[in-house]
C-alpha positions in Angstrom: -28.5 167.9 -106.2 -30.5 169.3 -109.1 -30.0 172.9 -110.2 -33.5 174.0 -109.1 -32.8 172.6 -105.6 -29.6 174.7 -105.4 -31.5 177.8 -106.6 -34.1 177.2 -103.9 -31.5 176.8 -101.2 -29.6 179.9 -102.3 -32.9 181.9 -102.3 -33.8 180.7 -98.8 -30.3 181.4 -97.5 -30.3 184.9 -99.0 -33.6 185.6 -97.4 -32.3 184.5 -94.0 -29.1 186.5 -94.4 -31.0 189.6 -95.4 -33.2 189.3 -92.3 -30.1 188.8 -90.1 -28.5 191.9 -91.6 -31.5 194.0 -90.6 -31.9 192.6 -87.1 -30.4 194.4 -84.2 -28.7 192.5 -81.4 -30.2 192.9 -77.9 -28.7 195.7 -75.8 -27.7 193.3 -73.0 -25.6 191.3 -75.5 -23.8 194.4 -76.8 -23.2 195.5 -73.2 -21.6 192.2 -72.3 -19.4 192.1 -75.4 -18.2 195.6 -74.8 -17.5 194.8 -71.1 -15.5 191.8 -72.1 -13.5 193.8 -74.6 -12.8 196.5 -72.1 -11.6 193.9 -69.6 -9.2 192.3 -72.1 -7.8 195.7 -73.3 -4.1 196.4 -72.3 -3.7 198.7 -69.4 -0.9 201.2 -68.7 2.5 199.6 -68.1 1.9 196.8 -70.6 0.1 194.5 -68.2 -3.2 192.9 -69.3 -6.1 191.9 -67.3 -8.0 188.7 -68.0 -11.7 188.5 -68.9 -14.2 189.3 -66.2 -11.8 191.8 -64.5 -9.5 189.0 -63.3 -5.8 189.8 -63.6 -3.9 187.8 -66.2 -1.7 185.0 -65.0 2.0 185.9 -64.6 4.2 184.7 -67.4 6.3 181.7 -66.2 9.4 180.1 -67.7 7.3 177.7 -69.8 5.1 180.5 -71.1 8.1 182.5 -72.1 9.7 179.5 -73.7 6.5 178.8 -75.6 6.4 182.4 -76.9 10.1 182.3 -77.8 9.9 179.3 -80.0 6.6 180.3 -81.8 3.8 178.9 -79.7 2.0 175.5 -79.4 2.5 174.5 -83.1 6.3 174.9 -82.8 6.4 173.1 -79.5 4.4 170.2 -81.0 6.9 170.0 -83.9 9.8 170.0 -81.4 8.2 167.3 -79.4 7.6 165.2 -82.5 11.2 165.7 -83.7 12.5 164.8 -80.2 10.5 161.6 -80.1 11.5 160.6 -83.6 15.2 161.2 -82.8 14.9 159.1 -79.7 13.2 156.3 -81.5 15.7 156.4 -84.3 18.5 156.5 -81.8 17.2 153.5 -79.9 15.9 151.4 -82.8 18.5 152.3 -85.5 21.1 149.5 -85.3 18.6 146.7 -85.7 16.2 148.6 -88.0 18.7 149.8 -90.6 19.9 147.6 -93.4 23.6 146.6 -93.9 24.2 149.5 -96.3 23.2 152.1 -93.8 25.2 150.6 -91.0 28.4 151.4 -92.8 27.6 155.1 -92.5 27.1 154.9 -88.7 30.4 154.8 -86.8 30.8 152.0 -84.3 31.3 152.5 -80.6 35.1 152.4 -81.0 35.1 155.2 -83.6 33.0 157.3 -81.3 35.4 156.7 -78.4 38.4 157.6 -80.6 36.6 160.8 -81.9 35.8 161.8 -78.3 39.5 161.4 -77.3 40.7 163.3 -80.4 42.8 160.4 -81.7 40.7 159.7 -84.8 
């Protein structure tokens, strides 16, 4: 893109932004935004109402667990780690090379460790 084309685009954008800064939103839009904000505001006792005046859904066990671990991103990470661990646990003996198999105790060693004889 040539320099003069960029200057022209910048000039047009600035003209549109200046016009938008001076424009006033319609009163109906402002009233709806304020009504939604009022409906989502916390009420006495710590309870929240949902948008549109509907009460918020009660927090279930899964919602509390999700909040405790850090939300959806943390749950996605836990799910990925769980699936990776399951895959490694199922596919490990045939997928690992001979050098790695020496680090993994065999079933006999696991049985002896479980009995406390090892």
